[in-house]
C-alpha positions in Angstrom: 88.8 -11.7 -102.0 91.4 -14.2 -100.6 94.1 -12.3 -102.4 93.1 -9.0 -100.8 92.9 -10.6 -97.4 96.4 -12.1 -97.9 97.8 -8.7 -99.0 96.3 -7.0 -95.9 97.9 -9.7 -93.7 101.3 -9.3 -95.3 101.2 -5.6 -94.8 100.0 -5.9 -91.2 102.8 -8.4 -90.4 105.4 -6.2 -92.1 104.4 -3.2 -90.0 105.3 -5.2 -86.8 109.0 -5.5 -87.8 111.7 -3.3 -86.4 113.3 -1.5 -89.3 115.6 1.1 -87.6 118.3 -0.8 -85.6 121.4 0.5 -83.8 123.8 -2.1 -82.5 127.3 -2.0 -81.1 129.5 -2.5 -78.0 130.1 -0.2 -75.1 133.4 -0.2 -73.1 135.0 1.9 -70.3 137.1 4.6 -71.9 140.0 4.2 -69.5 140.7 0.5 -70.2 138.4 -0.7 -72.9 136.7 -3.1 -70.4 133.1 -4.0 -71.5 130.3 -2.3 -69.6 127.3 -4.4 -68.6 123.9 -2.8 -67.8 124.3 0.4 -69.7 120.8 1.9 -70.2 120.3 2.9 -73.8 117.3 4.9 -74.9 116.6 5.2 -78.6 114.2 8.1 -79.3 112.5 9.0 -82.6 113.3 12.6 -83.6 111.8 12.8 -87.0 110.0 9.9 -88.7 106.7 8.2 -89.6 105.3 8.0 -86.0 104.6 11.0 -84.0 106.4 9.6 -80.9 108.3 6.4 -80.4 111.1 5.3 -78.1 112.7 2.1 -76.8 115.0 1.2 -73.9 117.6 -1.5 -74.1 120.5 -2.6 -71.8 124.0 -3.7 -72.7 125.0 -7.4 -72.2 127.9 -8.7 -70.1 130.2 -8.4 -73.1 129.1 -4.8 -73.6 127.1 -5.5 -76.7 123.7 -3.8 -77.3 120.9 -3.6 -79.8 118.0 -1.1 -79.9 115.4 -1.1 -82.6 112.4 1.0 -83.5 109.4 0.1 -85.8 110.4 2.9 -88.2 112.0 2.9 -91.7 115.8 3.1 -91.8 115.8 6.7 -93.1 114.4 8.3 -90.0 116.3 10.5 -87.5 116.8 9.3 -84.0 118.8 10.1 -80.8 120.5 7.4 -78.7 121.4 8.2 -75.0 123.6 5.8 -73.1 123.6 6.1 -69.2 125.2 4.2 -66.4 125.6 5.4 -62.8 129.2 6.4 -62.2 129.9 7.3 -65.9 129.4 10.3 -68.1 126.4 9.9 -70.4 126.9 9.6 -74.2 124.5 11.0 -76.7 124.5 10.3 -80.4 122.2 11.3 -83.3 121.6 9.3 -86.4 120.1 10.5 -89.7 119.4 7.1 -91.0 120.3 3.7 -89.5 124.0 3.0 -89.3 125.2 0.3 -91.7 127.8 -1.1 -89.3 127.9 -1.6 -85.5 128.5 1.7 -83.6 131.0 1.0 -80.8 131.8 3.7 -78.2 133.0 4.1 -74.6 131.7 5.8 -71.5 134.1 7.8 -69.3 134.1 7.0 -65.6 133.3 10.0 -63.3 135.6 11.0 -60.5 134.5 10.4 -56.9 132.5 13.6 -56.7 130.6 12.4 -59.7 130.9 15.4 -62.0 134.2 15.2 -63.8 134.9 12.4 -66.4 138.2 10.6 -66.1 139.9 10.2 -69.4 142.9 8.1 -70.4 145.8 10.2 -71.6 148.1 8.5 -74.2 151.8 8.9 -73.6 
């Protein structure tokens, strides 16, 4: 009986861990400056649960981590938003094996046209 109770406890604890994790660094596209306070929403598209999402924010160095309590093989969508910047959306079919770094393009003063850096 103790063995059964121990196994149940192990499975219950294992189900509380976050298995699907996306991490990386967000910068400004025009000058690679790290962006702090970028809102990242990680949403389950297809997986074990019927509905799951989590919101995270980037740190002062632009780094972020968002995790869902889902196995690594599920499909998710990540949306990054910050006022004054064009949103970025990414889809994942399985957890990325390496950090996923990307940039957000600042909007012009009217707020609708991304400003991009043109290499010379």
